[in-house]
py3Dmol code that shows the C-alpha trace and the ligand (Angstrom):
import py3Dmol

protein = """\
ATOM      1  CA  MET A   1     147.460  64.831  62.137  1.00  0.00           C
ATOM      2  CA  ARG A   2     146.408  61.834  64.180  1.00  0.00           C
ATOM      3  CA  VAL A   3     148.435  60.980  67.287  1.00  0.00           C
ATOM      4  CA  ALA A   4     148.058  57.876  69.450  1.00  0.00           C
ATOM      5  CA  GLN A   5     150.196  55.997  71.926  1.00  0.00           C
ATOM      6  CA  LEU A   6     151.034  52.443  72.932  1.00  0.00           C
ATOM      7  CA  GLY A   7     151.988  52.013  76.580  1.00  0.00           C
ATOM      8  CA  SER A   8     152.090  54.666  79.278  1.00  0.00           C
ATOM      9  CA  GLY A   9     154.597  57.388  80.056  1.00  0.00           C
ATOM     10  CA  THR A  10     156.387  59.868  77.831  1.00  0.00           C
ATOM     11  CA  PRO A  11     157.473  58.213  74.567  1.00  0.00           C
ATOM     12  CA  GLU A  12     161.026  58.542  73.304  1.00  0.00           C
ATOM     13  CA  ILE A  13     160.166  56.417  70.271  1.00  0.00           C
ATOM     14  CA  ALA A  14     157.783  57.391  67.469  1.00  0.00           C
ATOM     15  CA  VAL A  15     156.442  55.744  64.337  1.00  0.00           C
ATOM     16  CA  VAL A  16     155.262  58.120  61.614  1.00  0.00           C
ATOM     17  CA  ALA A  17     153.133  57.263  58.587  1.00  0.00           C
ATOM     18  CA  GLY A  18     151.608  59.350  55.846  1.00  0.00           C
ATOM     19  CA  ILE A  19     154.171  62.121  55.434  1.00  0.00           C
ATOM     20  CA  HIS A  20     153.070  61.773  51.802  1.00  0.00           C
ATOM     21  CA  GLY A  21     149.353  61.303  51.182  1.00  0.00           C
ATOM     22  CA  ASP A  22     149.773  58.959  48.211  1.00  0.00           C
ATOM     23  CA  GLU A  23     151.820  56.448  50.231  1.00  0.00           C
ATOM     24  CA  PRO A  24     149.294  54.450  52.274  1.00  0.00           C
ATOM     25  CA  CYS A  25     151.590  51.550  53.313  1.00  0.00           C
ATOM     26  CA  GLY A  26     152.719  53.070  56.610  1.00  0.00           C
ATOM     27  CA  VAL A  27     149.183  54.006  57.610  1.00  0.00           C
ATOM     28  CA  ARG A  28     148.207  50.349  57.344  1.00  0.00           C
ATOM     29  CA  ALA A  29     151.094  49.392  59.654  1.00  0.00           C
ATOM     30  CA  VAL A  30     150.093  52.023  62.229  1.00  0.00           C
ATOM     31  CA  GLU A  31     146.422  51.046  62.086  1.00  0.00           C
ATOM     32  CA  ARG A  32     147.330  47.408  62.618  1.00  0.00           C
ATOM     33  CA  LEU A  33     149.299  48.332  65.743  1.00  0.00           C
ATOM     34  CA  LEU A  34     146.305  50.316  66.992  1.00  0.00           C
ATOM     35  CA  ASP A  35     143.996  47.345  66.344  1.00  0.00           C
ATOM     36  CA  GLU A  36     146.251  44.802  68.016  1.00  0.00           C
ATOM     37  CA  ARG A  37     147.559  47.051  70.779  1.00  0.00           C
ATOM     38  CA  PRO A  38     150.587  44.853  71.570  1.00  0.00           C
ATOM     39  CA  THR A  39     152.068  45.077  75.054  1.00  0.00           C
ATOM     40  CA  VAL A  40     155.129  47.314  74.859  1.00  0.00           C
ATOM     41  CA  ASN A  41     158.149  47.504  77.151  1.00  0.00           C
ATOM     42  CA  ARG A  42     158.458  51.244  76.555  1.00  0.00           C
ATOM     43  CA  PRO A  43     155.884  53.755  75.307  1.00  0.00           C
ATOM     44  CA  VAL A  44     155.602  54.414  71.574  1.00  0.00           C
ATOM     45  CA  LYS A  45     154.003  57.404  69.884  1.00  0.00           C
ATOM     46  CA  LEU A  46     152.110  56.639  66.665  1.00  0.00           C
ATOM     47  CA  VAL A  47     151.486  59.431  64.185  1.00  0.00           C
ATOM     48  CA  VAL A  48     149.551  59.615  60.918  1.00  0.00           C
ATOM     49  CA  ALA A  49     150.847  62.890  59.550  1.00  0.00           C
ATOM     50  CA  ASN A  50     149.138  64.342  56.491  1.00  0.00           C
ATOM     51  CA  GLU A  51     145.536  63.199  56.886  1.00  0.00           C
ATOM     52  CA  ALA A  52     144.164  65.802  54.469  1.00  0.00           C
ATOM     53  CA  ALA A  53     146.465  64.577  51.680  1.00  0.00           C
ATOM     54  CA  LEU A  54     145.779  60.912  52.522  1.00  0.00           C
ATOM     55  CA  GLU A  55     142.061  61.554  52.238  1.00  0.00           C
ATOM     56  CA  ARG A  56     142.552  62.985  48.750  1.00  0.00           C
ATOM     57  CA  ARG A  57     145.207  60.374  47.865  1.00  0.00           C
ATOM     58  CA  VAL A  58     147.638  63.073  46.765  1.00  0.00           C
ATOM     59  CA  ARG A  59     151.282  63.526  47.756  1.00  0.00           C
ATOM     60  CA  PHE A  60     150.514  66.895  49.371  1.00  0.00           C
ATOM     61  CA  ILE A  61     147.925  69.687  49.525  1.00  0.00           C
ATOM     62  CA  ASP A  62     150.094  72.813  49.065  1.00  0.00           C
ATOM     63  CA  GLU A  63     153.741  71.686  49.111  1.00  0.00           C
ATOM     64  CA  ASP A  64     155.841  68.580  49.738  1.00  0.00           C
ATOM     65  CA  LEU A  65     155.823  68.068  53.524  1.00  0.00           C
ATOM     66  CA  ASN A  66     159.193  66.312  53.419  1.00  0.00           C
ATOM     67  CA  ARG A  67     160.808  69.426  51.906  1.00  0.00           C
ATOM     68  CA  THR A  68     159.116  71.806  54.362  1.00  0.00           C
ATOM     69  CA  PHE A  69     160.702  71.081  57.759  1.00  0.00           C
ATOM     70  CA  PRO A  70     161.070  72.678  60.268  1.00  0.00           C
ATOM     71  CA  GLY A  71     157.946  74.519  59.128  1.00  0.00           C
ATOM     72  CA  ASP A  72     156.238  77.432  60.861  1.00  0.00           C
ATOM     73  CA  PRO A  73     153.007  77.549  62.920  1.00  0.00           C
ATOM     74  CA  ASP A  74     152.018  80.659  60.939  1.00  0.00           C
ATOM     75  CA  ALA A  75     152.962  79.304  57.512  1.00  0.00           C
ATOM     76  CA  LYS A  76     150.580  80.022  54.652  1.00  0.00           C
ATOM     77  CA  THR A  77     150.605  76.404  53.492  1.00  0.00           C
ATOM     78  CA  HIS A  78     148.936  73.398  55.088  1.00  0.00           C
ATOM     79  CA  GLU A  79     152.231  71.474  55.042  1.00  0.00           C
ATOM     80  CA  GLY A  80     154.193  74.410  56.481  1.00  0.00           C
ATOM     81  CA  ARG A  81     151.934  74.468  59.547  1.00  0.00           C
ATOM     82  CA  LEU A  82     151.804  70.671  59.737  1.00  0.00           C
ATOM     83  CA  ALA A  83     155.620  70.442  59.670  1.00  0.00           C
ATOM     84  CA  ALA A  84     155.859  72.736  62.710  1.00  0.00           C
ATOM     85  CA  ALA A  85     153.168  70.757  64.555  1.00  0.00           C
ATOM     86  CA  LEU A  86     154.934  67.499  63.746  1.00  0.00           C
ATOM     87  CA  VAL A  87     158.310  68.771  64.953  1.00  0.00           C
ATOM     88  CA  SER A  88     156.832  69.754  68.299  1.00  0.00           C
ATOM     89  CA  GLU A  89     154.961  66.417  68.542  1.00  0.00           C
ATOM     90  CA  LEU A  90     158.141  64.427  67.822  1.00  0.00           C
ATOM     91  CA  GLU A  91     160.492  66.425  70.027  1.00  0.00           C
ATOM     92  CA  GLY A  92     162.750  64.050  71.969  1.00  0.00           C
ATOM     93  CA  CYS A  93     161.628  60.980  69.998  1.00  0.00           C
ATOM     94  CA  LEU A  94     163.769  58.718  67.868  1.00  0.00           C
ATOM     95  CA  THR A  95     161.442  58.559  64.885  1.00  0.00           C
ATOM     96  CA  PHE A  96     160.768  55.866  62.307  1.00  0.00           C
ATOM     97  CA  SER A  97     159.109  57.289  59.187  1.00  0.00           C
ATOM     98  CA  MET A  98     157.646  55.176  56.397  1.00  0.00           C
ATOM     99  CA  HIS A  99     157.525  55.997  52.702  1.00  0.00           C
ATOM    100  CA  SER A 100     156.955  54.186  49.430  1.00  0.00           C
ATOM    101  CA  THR A 101     158.248  54.887  45.935  1.00  0.00           C
ATOM    102  CA  GLN A 102     157.710  54.324  42.228  1.00  0.00           C
ATOM    103  CA  SER A 103     161.350  53.366  41.783  1.00  0.00           C
ATOM    104  CA  HIS A 104     162.240  50.237  43.732  1.00  0.00           C
ATOM    105  CA  ALA A 105     160.391  47.279  45.244  1.00  0.00           C
ATOM    106  CA  ASP A 106     162.902  46.155  47.884  1.00  0.00           C
ATOM    107  CA  PRO A 107     162.859  48.069  51.168  1.00  0.00           C
ATOM    108  CA  PHE A 108     165.836  50.293  51.982  1.00  0.00           C
ATOM    109  CA  ALA A 109     166.612  52.808  54.719  1.00  0.00           C
ATOM    110  CA  ILE A 110     167.387  56.495  54.292  1.00  0.00           C
ATOM    111  CA  VAL A 111     169.398  58.307  56.944  1.00  0.00           C
ATOM    112  CA  ASN A 112     170.808  61.764  57.431  1.00  0.00           C
ATOM    113  CA  GLY A 113     174.404  60.717  58.033  1.00  0.00           C
ATOM    114  CA  VAL A 114     175.949  57.435  59.140  1.00  0.00           C
ATOM    115  CA  SER A 115     175.396  58.135  62.831  1.00  0.00           C
ATOM    116  CA  GLU A 116     175.863  55.751  65.734  1.00  0.00           C
ATOM    117  CA  THR A 117     172.080  55.292  65.897  1.00  0.00           C
ATOM    118  CA  ALA A 118     171.878  54.496  62.193  1.00  0.00           C
ATOM    119  CA  THR A 119     174.831  52.104  62.363  1.00  0.00           C
ATOM    120  CA  GLU A 120     173.325  50.208  65.248  1.00  0.00           C
ATOM    121  CA  LEU A 121     169.689  50.244  64.224  1.00  0.00           C
ATOM    122  CA  VAL A 122     169.461  49.948  60.462  1.00  0.00           C
ATOM    123  CA  PRO A 123     171.261  46.556  60.106  1.00  0.00           C
ATOM    124  CA  GLN A 124     168.525  45.113  62.344  1.00  0.00           C
ATOM    125  CA  LEU A 125     165.795  46.128  59.882  1.00  0.00           C
ATOM    126  CA  PRO A 126     164.743  43.928  56.943  1.00  0.00           C
ATOM    127  CA  VAL A 127     166.241  46.302  54.361  1.00  0.00           C
ATOM    128  CA  ALA A 128     168.599  45.704  51.437  1.00  0.00           C
ATOM    129  CA  ALA A 129     170.610  48.923  51.748  1.00  0.00           C
ATOM    130  CA  MET A 130     171.182  52.089  53.711  1.00  0.00           C
ATOM    131  CA  VAL A 131     171.253  55.367  51.806  1.00  0.00           C
ATOM    132  CA  GLU A 132     172.897  58.394  53.337  1.00  0.00           C
ATOM    133  CA  THR A 133     171.339  61.603  52.026  1.00  0.00           C
ATOM    134  CA  SER A 134     172.897  64.344  54.133  1.00  0.00           C
ATOM    135  CA  ASN A 135     173.856  66.272  50.956  1.00  0.00           C
ATOM    136  CA  PHE A 136     170.124  66.635  50.258  1.00  0.00           C
ATOM    137  CA  ALA A 137     168.654  66.911  53.749  1.00  0.00           C
ATOM    138  CA  GLU A 138     167.189  70.393  53.468  1.00  0.00           C
ATOM    139  CA  GLY A 139     163.543  70.503  54.481  1.00  0.00           C
ATOM    140  CA  ARG A 140     163.309  66.805  55.264  1.00  0.00           C
ATOM    141  CA  LEU A 141     161.940  65.453  58.530  1.00  0.00           C
ATOM    142  CA  PHE A 142     165.357  64.191  59.619  1.00  0.00           C
ATOM    143  CA  SER A 143     166.820  67.683  59.340  1.00  0.00           C
ATOM    144  CA  ALA A 144     164.568  68.606  62.301  1.00  0.00           C
ATOM    145  CA  VAL A 145     163.985  65.333  64.205  1.00  0.00           C
ATOM    146  CA  ASP A 146     166.269  62.317  64.817  1.00  0.00           C
ATOM    147  CA  THR A 147     164.758  60.038  62.164  1.00  0.00           C
ATOM    148  CA  VAL A 148     165.324  56.828  60.246  1.00  0.00           C
ATOM    149  CA  GLU A 149     163.261  56.768  57.050  1.00  0.00           C
ATOM    150  CA  VAL A 150     162.396  53.585  55.206  1.00  0.00           C
ATOM    151  CA  GLU A 151     161.180  53.079  51.669  1.00  0.00           C
ATOM    152  CA  CYS A 152     158.790  50.137  52.032  1.00  0.00           C
ATOM    153  CA  GLY A 153     158.269  49.273  48.359  1.00  0.00           C
ATOM    154  CA  LEU A 154     156.145  50.295  45.406  1.00  0.00           C
ATOM    155  CA  GLN A 155     153.498  52.932  46.072  1.00  0.00           C
ATOM    156  CA  GLY A 156     150.033  51.499  46.665  1.00  0.00           C
ATOM    157  CA  SER A 157     151.152  47.850  46.521  1.00  0.00           C
ATOM    158  CA  GLU A 158     150.056  45.198  48.982  1.00  0.00           C
ATOM    159  CA  THR A 159     153.711  44.151  49.328  1.00  0.00           C
ATOM    160  CA  ALA A 160     154.680  47.659  50.453  1.00  0.00           C
ATOM    161  CA  ALA A 161     151.985  47.510  53.159  1.00  0.00           C
ATOM    162  CA  GLN A 162     153.232  44.106  54.347  1.00  0.00           C
ATOM    163  CA  ASN A 163     156.821  45.376  54.294  1.00  0.00           C
ATOM    164  CA  ALA A 164     155.784  48.445  56.312  1.00  0.00           C
ATOM    165  CA  ASP A 165     154.339  46.142  58.928  1.00  0.00           C
ATOM    166  CA  ARG A 166     157.493  43.963  59.111  1.00  0.00           C
ATOM    167  CA  LEU A 167     159.771  47.009  59.155  1.00  0.00           C
ATOM    168  CA  THR A 168     157.819  48.686  61.958  1.00  0.00           C
ATOM    169  CA  ARG A 169     157.905  45.554  64.096  1.00  0.00           C
ATOM    170  CA  ALA A 170     161.641  45.127  63.489  1.00  0.00           C
ATOM    171  CA  PHE A 171     162.220  48.775  64.443  1.00  0.00           C
ATOM    172  CA  LEU A 172     160.139  48.456  67.622  1.00  0.00           C
ATOM    173  CA  THR A 173     161.976  45.237  68.515  1.00  0.00           C
ATOM    174  CA  ALA A 174     165.398  46.785  67.833  1.00  0.00           C
ATOM    175  CA  VAL A 175     164.657  49.698  70.195  1.00  0.00           C
ATOM    176  CA  GLY A 176     163.316  47.344  72.891  1.00  0.00           C
ATOM    177  CA  ALA A 177     159.666  48.368  72.682  1.00  0.00           C
ATOM    178  CA  LEU A 178     158.527  44.943  71.482  1.00  0.00           C
ATOM    179  CA  PRO A 179     159.992  41.732  72.941  1.00  0.00           C
ATOM    180  CA  GLY A 180     162.173  39.397  70.908  1.00  0.00           C
ATOM    181  CA  ASP A 181     165.325  39.497  68.837  1.00  0.00           C
ATOM    182  CA  THR A 182     166.163  40.994  65.474  1.00  0.00           C
ATOM    183  CA  VAL A 183     168.358  39.537  62.748  1.00  0.00           C
ATOM    184  CA  ASP A 184     171.524  41.459  61.889  1.00  0.00           C
ATOM    185  CA  ARG A 185     172.410  41.931  58.251  1.00  0.00           C
ATOM    186  CA  GLU A 186     175.447  43.119  56.366  1.00  0.00           C
ATOM    187  CA  LEU A 187     174.346  46.251  54.628  1.00  0.00           C
ATOM    188  CA  PRO A 188     175.772  48.146  51.682  1.00  0.00           C
ATOM    189  CA  VAL A 189     175.818  51.890  52.342  1.00  0.00           C
ATOM    190  CA  TYR A 190     175.353  54.487  49.612  1.00  0.00           C
ATOM    191  CA  ARG A 191     175.764  58.256  49.740  1.00  0.00           C
ATOM    192  CA  LEU A 192     173.769  60.480  47.389  1.00  0.00           C
ATOM    193  CA  THR A 193     176.108  62.756  45.455  1.00  0.00           C
ATOM    194  CA  ASP A 194     174.015  64.347  42.681  1.00  0.00           C
ATOM    195  CA  VAL A 195     170.478  65.062  41.576  1.00  0.00           C
ATOM    196  CA  ILE A 196     169.691  63.748  38.093  1.00  0.00           C
ATOM    197  CA  ARG A 197     167.409  66.366  36.589  1.00  0.00           C
ATOM    198  CA  LYS A 198     165.047  65.864  33.691  1.00  0.00           C
ATOM    199  CA  GLU A 199     163.886  68.296  31.032  1.00  0.00           C
ATOM    200  CA  GLN A 200     160.224  69.010  30.435  1.00  0.00           C
ATOM    201  CA  ALA A 201     158.979  66.257  28.079  1.00  0.00           C
ATOM    202  CA  ASP A 202     155.962  64.111  27.258  1.00  0.00           C
ATOM    203  CA  THR A 203     157.589  60.732  27.830  1.00  0.00           C
ATOM    204  CA  TYR A 204     160.339  59.640  30.146  1.00  0.00           C
ATOM    205  CA  GLU A 205     162.268  56.372  30.215  1.00  0.00           C
ATOM    206  CA  VAL A 206     164.761  54.933  32.689  1.00  0.00           C
ATOM    207  CA  PHE A 207     167.048  52.153  31.416  1.00  0.00           C
ATOM    208  CA  VAL A 208     168.844  51.174  34.615  1.00  0.00           C
ATOM    209  CA  GLU A 209     168.189  49.338  37.865  1.00  0.00           C
ATOM    210  CA  ASN A 210     168.491  51.126  41.179  1.00  0.00           C
ATOM    211  CA  PHE A 211     171.621  50.164  43.171  1.00  0.00           C
ATOM    212  CA  THR A 212     173.201  48.570  40.051  1.00  0.00           C
ATOM    213  CA  PRO A 213     176.204  50.593  38.820  1.00  0.00           C
ATOM    214  CA  VAL A 214     175.970  52.554  35.576  1.00  0.00           C
ATOM    215  CA  GLU A 215     179.295  52.717  33.724  1.00  0.00           C
ATOM    216  CA  ALA A 216     180.692  55.935  32.227  1.00  0.00           C
ATOM    217  CA  GLY A 217     179.353  56.426  28.709  1.00  0.00           C
ATOM    218  CA  ALA A 218     176.240  54.305  29.251  1.00  0.00           C
ATOM    219  CA  PRO A 219     172.828  55.794  28.466  1.00  0.00           C
ATOM    220  CA  PHE A 220     170.678  55.616  31.600  1.00  0.00           C
ATOM    221  CA  ALA A 221     167.494  57.581  30.862  1.00  0.00           C
ATOM    222  CA  ALA A 222     165.706  59.502  28.123  1.00  0.00           C
ATOM    223  CA  ALA A 223     163.261  62.408  27.841  1.00  0.00           C
ATOM    224  CA  ASP A 224     161.179  62.269  24.626  1.00  0.00           C
ATOM    225  CA  GLY A 225     163.777  59.865  23.225  1.00  0.00           C
ATOM    226  CA  ASP A 226     166.777  62.106  24.008  1.00  0.00           C
ATOM    227  CA  GLU A 227     169.199  59.878  25.867  1.00  0.00           C
ATOM    228  CA  GLN A 228     171.140  60.977  28.924  1.00  0.00           C
ATOM    229  CA  VAL A 229     174.589  59.405  29.153  1.00  0.00           C
ATOM    230  CA  ALA A 230     176.645  58.871  32.316  1.00  0.00           C
ATOM    231  CA  ASP A 231     179.710  61.169  32.551  1.00  0.00           C
ATOM    232  CA  GLU A 232     181.199  58.895  35.154  1.00  0.00           C
ATOM    233  CA  ARG A 233     180.304  55.657  36.909  1.00  0.00           C
ATOM    234  CA  PHE A 234     177.504  55.994  39.462  1.00  0.00           C
ATOM    235  CA  TYR A 235     174.881  54.060  41.382  1.00  0.00           C
ATOM    236  CA  PRO A 236     171.306  55.114  40.581  1.00  0.00           C
ATOM    237  CA  VAL A 237     169.047  55.562  43.632  1.00  0.00           C
ATOM    238  CA  LEU A 238     165.334  56.477  43.660  1.00  0.00           C
ATOM    239  CA  MET A 239     165.394  56.588  39.847  1.00  0.00           C
ATOM    240  CA  SER A 240     162.058  56.299  38.083  1.00  0.00           C
ATOM    241  CA  SER A 241     160.539  57.633  34.893  1.00  0.00           C
ATOM    242  CA  ASN A 242     157.617  59.451  36.491  1.00  0.00           C
ATOM    243  CA  GLY A 243     158.210  59.429  40.239  1.00  0.00           C
ATOM    244  CA  TYR A 244     159.174  63.099  40.544  1.00  0.00           C
ATOM    245  CA  ARG A 245     158.152  66.098  38.488  1.00  0.00           C
ATOM    246  CA  ASP A 246     161.593  67.468  37.575  1.00  0.00           C
ATOM    247  CA  VAL A 247     164.144  64.821  38.508  1.00  0.00           C
ATOM    248  CA  PHE A 248     164.740  61.228  37.436  1.00  0.00           C
ATOM    249  CA  GLY A 249     166.356  60.447  40.766  1.00  0.00           C
ATOM    250  CA  TYR A 250     169.812  60.570  42.312  1.00  0.00           C
ATOM    251  CA  ALA A 251     173.359  59.472  41.648  1.00  0.00           C
ATOM    252  CA  ALA A 252     175.138  57.804  44.550  1.00  0.00           C
ATOM    253  CA  GLU A 253     178.540  56.459  45.470  1.00  0.00           C
ATOM    254  CA  LYS A 254     178.950  53.215  47.361  1.00  0.00           C
ATOM    255  CA  LEU A 255     180.596  53.485  50.761  1.00  0.00           C
ATOM    256  CA  ASP A 256     181.498  50.539  52.963  1.00  0.00           C
ATOM    257  CA  VAL A 257     179.493  47.494  53.690  1.00  0.00           C
ATOM    258  CA  LEU A 258     178.240  47.984  57.213  1.00  0.00           C
ATOM    259  CA  GLU A 259     178.916  45.011  59.449  1.00  0.00           C
ATOM    260  CA  THR A 260     177.096  44.924  62.697  1.00  0.00           C
ATOM    261  CA  THR A 261     179.244  44.948  65.763  1.00  0.00           C
ATOM    262  CA  THR A 262     177.393  43.627  68.743  1.00  0.00           C
ATOM    263  CA  ALA A 263     178.073  45.815  71.753  1.00  0.00           C
ATOM    264  CA  ALA A 264     180.353  44.129  74.294  1.00  0.00           C
ATOM    265  CA  ASP A 265     178.299  45.069  77.312  1.00  0.00           C
TER     266      ASP A 265
END
"""
ligand_1 = """\
1
ZN
Zn 157.233 59.581 50.666
"""
view = py3Dmol.view(width=600, height=400)
view.addModel(protein, "pdb")
view.setStyle({"model": 0}, {"cartoon": {"style": "trace"}})
view.addModel(ligand_1, "xyz")
view.setStyle({"model": 1}, {"stick": {}})
view.zoomTo()
view.show()
């Protein structure tokens, strides 16, 4: 793990990249901040998490770090120990953690509950949606540390790296670390309700677009040509043919559209 800081004092804000070693976009954003060293109005901790996995360009060494929190300093796995180290490093910090995906090009935010922080912060980020995943929080960073995650775009793409940079700057502006104003957006909010599993197969297909509703009775994916059909209407989120080993993605319901209310004082 690599830890650096912008500004002086004890940071209450952190930016984390490289939870997954095959998602380099966030690392680029952190490195750019370290190169440019912008003047900050409050200190910011910068963390590149899983350096060993990044070096090998793999998601993880022993186990998925974002299913391992809170971890244990004496864990047998690299990620188990790293999770514990990361939790102690991020203690007391509102944390911004960057990911990328094989499922969707447009950035969206992932939060563990529609909290006051999420409601205030996320509409100021250049994202198309907010996804609430508290039903599936176990082992994720935000189960242990107050965290907003963002999916920056397609894994390994230049666009994802540029999005990571824009998202980080918007986050740092929204929390008052960088000067300037953010733009408020109306945001649709989704809540994950189910995991969509997939059987062992040689080929997988996904027929639907993320965040576009799938009607009951519609085929939405196939494993070796065997179609899976929707029992009821749902919104697909993080769906991709080969993104995860044993799941296609998630089914979600749409909650409200979040409208930003500017604080009166
Ligand atoms: Zn990731």
